[in-house]
N, C-alpha and C positions, 0 to 999 in steps of 0.2 A: 773306450773312456778311460783314464787314465786313473791308479790310484788315487793320486793329486785331486783329479775332478772328483772322484768320490767323496774324497775329504770336505772339497769345497761344498758337495751336495749337503754334506751334514752338518756345514758350520753356517754356510750364509743365510738359510731360512730364520735363524735364532733372532734374525735383526728385521725378519721381515714382520711388520705392525699394520702397515697399513690394509683397508679391506678390499676383499675382492667381492667383486658383483655377485649377484646370486646368479644361479643358472635362469636364463628369462624362462618365464611361466610358458612361452610357446615352444621351448623345447621339450616341454613336459607333455605338453598338448599332441606333439609331434609325434614322441616315443608312445602314448598310449592309443594314439590313431592308428600307426604303423603296426603295432605289437597286434591289435586289434585284426587289422588287415591280412596280416601274415598267417590266421591260424586258418584251420579250416571253416569254407564258408564266408572267409572274409574276401573285399574287393582285391586284395592283393595276392591272393592263394596262387594265381596261374602264373605270376612272375620267375623268370628265371635271374633276371638281373636284376638289382635295387641300384638304379641311377637316382643322385643327388636331384639335377635338373629335373627328370621326370615326376618325382617325389613331389617336389615342390609345388609344381605346374598341379597335381593331383589337389594336394592339400589346400592350394591358394596360401603359402608361407613361404617366406625368401629361403634359400638356401642354408643358412645359418644354422636355425634351429632344427633344420630336416640333419645337416650334419650331425651337429650334437645327438640327436636320437638315434642314428644310425650307430653314433661310437657307441651308445648305450645297450643297443641290443646286441652290437657284439660283445662287449664286456660280459653280458648276461648269459651269450652263449644263443641267440637264437638265430644270428647271421651269421657270416664267415667273412675274410679278405677272398677278395677273386684276385688271382695274381694277375690278372690283365687290368686289373683296377676296379674300383668299387666294392659293392661288395655282393654276394648270392645269399639265399637262405640255408642255414646249414641243415646237410642231412646226417642220420645216424644210420650204421650199420648195426644190425641186428644184436650183435655182441654189447655193441655202445648202449643199444636201448634195453637191455637185459641189466647190464653194470648200473644205468640209471634207476632202474626199479628195485634192483638188490640193495641200491643205498637207501632209497625210500622204506624199502622192509624194514630197515634199521632203524629211521627217522620217526615216521608215521605213528606208528605205535606208541613212541616216547612222547609225541605231542598229542595222541588222546590221555595219555597218563596224567600226562600235565596238566591237561585241560580240566578231567577228573576231578584231581586234586585242588583244583581251585575252589573259593569258599562259593556258598550258593548262589550270591548276586552276582558275584562275574562269571559265574558259568551262565545265569540267567541272562545277560547281558550278551553274552557270548553268541548264545542260540538265538537271539535274536536277529543276527545273519542270514538274510533271505536265501543265501546258499548253503545252508543246512538244514531248510525246510526239507522235509523228504520227498522226493520227486524222482522221476524216473532217471535211467542211469546214461542219458546220453553222452557222448563225449565231452561235449561243452558243460553238462551239467557236474558229470566228474569232475571236470580240471576244476571248476569253481568250488566243488565241496572239499577238494583236498587242500586249495589253498586258504580254505575257512579253518578248515580243523585247525592246520598251521598258524592260525590268527588265533585261534581259539584257547592255545597253549600258551598262551602270554608271553612267548619270548620271542624276541626279534631276531638273535642269532637262528633259531630252529626254523622260524618262519621264512625268514630269507631264504635259507637252503631249499627247503620245500617248495617255495614259489619258483626259484630260479629251474629246479629239476623238472618240473610241472612245465613251466613255461616253455624248457627248451623240448622237451616232447610232444610237443601240443600238435606239429604240423605232423607226425608221425601216424595217426587215427590208428592206433591200437583196438580203438573197440569195433573198428569196423571188420575185424577179424572176428568177433564174437556171435550166438546166435541170440534167439528170441531167451532161450532158456537164463543163458550166461548175464545176459543185462538184468532180467528179473535179479538173479543171486546179486548184482552188483549194488542193483537199488537195495534190495533187504540189510546187505553191508552199510548201505548209509546209511538207512534206520534205525539198525543196530547200534552202530557208533553214536549215533545222537541221545537215544536212548541212555546211554551208557552216561555220556558226558550230563543229561539231565539229572541223570540218579547219582554222578559222583561214583558211578561204579566201576575203579580202575581195572581189576579181573576182566570182567564182562567187555569192555570198552576196547581193552589193547588187545584181547582175542578175536574180537571182529574185525578190528584193522588188519590184523595179521593174515585172518583167512581173506579179507577183502583183496588184501596187496598181492597173497599168494595167488589168488585167480587171473590177477590182470596179469603177472608174470605168464601164468599157464597160456593165458590167451597169444601173448606173443608172437609166436612161431607159427601161428598159421597164418598161411597166405601173405607171408611177409617177403617185401621185396627188397633186396639190399639196396642201399641208398645209391650206391655208385656201380652197379652192376656186380660188384662181388663185396662179401664181407672184409675188406681191406683198409685198413685208415689211410689217405691218402698222406705224402711226405709233409711233415711242418714246415709249413713258411716261414721264411729267415724275420727276425724279429724286426720290427720298424723302430723307428726312432722314439716314437711314444711310449711304445714296449719297453724299451732299454732304459727310457726316464723311467718310469713306473717301477720296472725293478730297481736301480738305483734308489730311490725316494724310499721304496718299502723296504730294503736292508738298512738302510741309514735309521728308519723308526724301529723297526724290530732290535736292532741292534744298543738302542738307545742314544744312538749319536745324536738324534733331533730330539728333544725332550717331550714327554707327555704335556700336552697344552701349549706347546712354543706353536703362534700365529706363521701360515706362510704365505706368499705373495704370488701371484704367476712373475713378477717383472725380476724378481730376486730368483726364486726358483729357476729362472730361465736362463739369467746368467749364471748361478752355481752349475747348471748341467750344462752350459755352452748349446744349449738351443734356441729355438725360436717359443715366442710367447704360447703360439697356438699348440705348440707341442707339451708344453709346461703344463699348458690347460687340461690338455687329454690325458696327461700322466695324472693328474691332480686330481680329476673329475673321477676317475677308475679307482682311485683310492678313498673318494668322497662316498663311491655306489656301495664300496667294498664295507665300508664303516672305519677305515683306517685314519680318515680326516673325518672331522666333523665341522659343521658351517653353525657359526653361531648366531645370535640374533643381530650382531651389524652386520653378518654376510661374510667373516673373516671365516678360513679354514685351520682349523688347529687341531694339532695331534690327538687323536681316541684317548681320554684318559677311561680305563674300564671300571665300571661300577661292580659291586660285592657279586648282585644277583646275575651280571653277565657275563662273570668270571665263571660262575659256581652252573651258570648254564652251560657254556661251551666246554667246561669239564665233561659233563653230563652227556652232550653230545657225542664229544671225541670218544667215549666211553662206549658208546651206542655202536659208532661206525666200526671202533675198533673190535670190538666183541662180533661183530658182525665180518669183519675182516678174516679174523683169526679162524671162526667157524667153519669160512670158505676156504682157507689155506690149508685145514687139517684134508679137508678133501683132494685139495688140487698142487698142492707143494710135490715139490720133486725130491728124489734122493739126492742129487745135488745140493739144492739149495738149503735141507734139513745139516747136508755135512756144514756147509761155510755157517749157517746159524750155530752150529755145536764149537767152531771156531771162534766165532765171537763172544760166546758165552766162556769159554776158557779163557780170552783177552779181557773181558768184562772182569772175570774173578780176580785177574792179576792185576789190572788198575785198581781193584780195590783193595790188594795188598798192599800195593806200593803207597796207599791215598796220592794218587792221581786224578783228579776230581777234571781236568780237561779232557783227559782220554776216557775215562768215562763218559762223559756227555758225549763224545763222539762216537764211540761204540756202542749207548744207550740209543741214539738217533740210527745207527745201520741197522740192529738189530729189529726195531720198531717198522722202519722203514723196510726190511726183508719180508718181515711178516705181511704187512700189507701189498706189495707188490707180488707175494704168494696166494696169493687171495685171485689173482687176474682179473680184478675187476680194477680199471683206472677212475672210475670216477671215487669210489672208495678212499683209494690211495692219495687223491688230490685233496679230496674234502678232510681226510683225517690230517694232512701234511700242511694247510691251511689252519687246522685249530691247535695244531702242536705251537705252531708262529704265533698264533695270538695268545695261546695260553702261557707259552713259556719267552715270548716276546717284549717287547716295549722295554728292554733294560734290566730285564728281570734274569735272576741265576739260579737258576733250577737245580743245580748242581751242589751247590755251597749252603743247603739247606738240609735240616735233620741229624740226626745223630749218628754216629758208627755202625750202631745197631739197625739204622732205617735204610741206611746204605746195603749193609750187608742183606737185609729183607730184599730191598731191591733187585741183588745181583742172583739170591737163592729164585727169586720167581720169574726172573729171565729163563734162567735152568730149568725152574717146572713147565713154563709155555712151551719152551723149545722140544721137551721130552715129551710132552703130552702131543705135539703135533708130530713127534716120531711114531706115537703109539695111534695115531688117528683119532684121539679122544679131542674131537673138537669142545664139547662142552664143558669139559674141565680147563680146558687150554682158555676157554671165553670166561670163566670165574676166576680163575687167576688173574686175565687181563684186567676185568673191571676192578678187582681189591688192586692191581699194581697202580693201576691210574688214580684210585680213590686217592692212595696213600702217596701218591706224588703231589696231587692236587692240594690236599689237605695240608701237608708241611709247608709248599709253595704260599697258600692263602695266610697263614701262620706268619711267613717273612713278609709278606705283603702286607698286612695288617700292622707291623712292628714298622716297616720302612713309612707307613702313609701312600703305599702305591697303589690306592684302591679306592673309590666311593664310596659310600654306603648306597 
């Protein structure tokens, strides 16, 4: 896809105002049915290959909703492309499972904190969810419980991430490696979390969830059989045309080349990308599922407009992920990585002296990405990068905000974070990261308010 093609992707959808039909209800039903069938005990659990035609016959549906459902299951990470064609259930290595649980260990205490901080009536309504009722900690009950806690937080971005991570690991049967005492401790963890939410007790709730998640992490290695015969990731598959189209549209949206609120249609988007309407539809549907596009009451897809509450929540979620990453990095980072980070800190200071905001932006991205990578946790890296894109994207210019004193503080904090990593002080590094992210988001939020680039 050429630069000219990319420019057309950015420009043409501005003219697209005709409605796009809603995803058919059958596709939603197919997604729910296939998702449940793929979980332990489901009627599709034993399948090694997911074939459209066979699934259509099983569900008594046409192949079109099955195809849409399979595409969505692939997007959320429950299945993956089979190089021979079609899909296979996604399996994870032990390392990948631990990565997911470490990410959840950052997110789920935050969900409990937010649930506890809601007003009494909101907590009462959240606790009416039957999945939060005290129960035994079977695999199915635990999955439902964790997703319900995500919902109880009252944050769509946080709930989306937790649900995605829980569903991805649902086939792995982690609970099967625990004994009766472990299950009892897990059940007690559920009860303590629910009691804390009911009372609005933040400290007790957060501590109970941390203990609960830590127990789950300890259970992972017991009797674990690697997914593909060895704990090694399979080579990445070549990007499909739909993937390429997705990335092109996403880049244009984040860069502000397609303005917030702009309507997109399949026909014009397909023409802009020089792909079929089916391929354009897949790319647009993925962006809708990831909430880069919204569907209005008339069925039109429009570029997402961030609300103030959503922006603040995404900033807090990113802070939770990045503080977890820097704590892990303090334990796992190599001397070579520390040397490179110190070089980047020096480059950051030089760009500050020269007043080169463009260079500072590039160096800042490299510093934060290098710290995330040093955590050795791929899930944290990907989730944090996505949140950085969401908060700094949609045409915002984060490095043109704040005073020179603010910019100097950012550079000083970068240096302090790297020095803490060098000394192995993960707790101090995490404190600085949290303050660093809060400062940048506060300044950006002020600029967004001035520009009218956020909804209340």
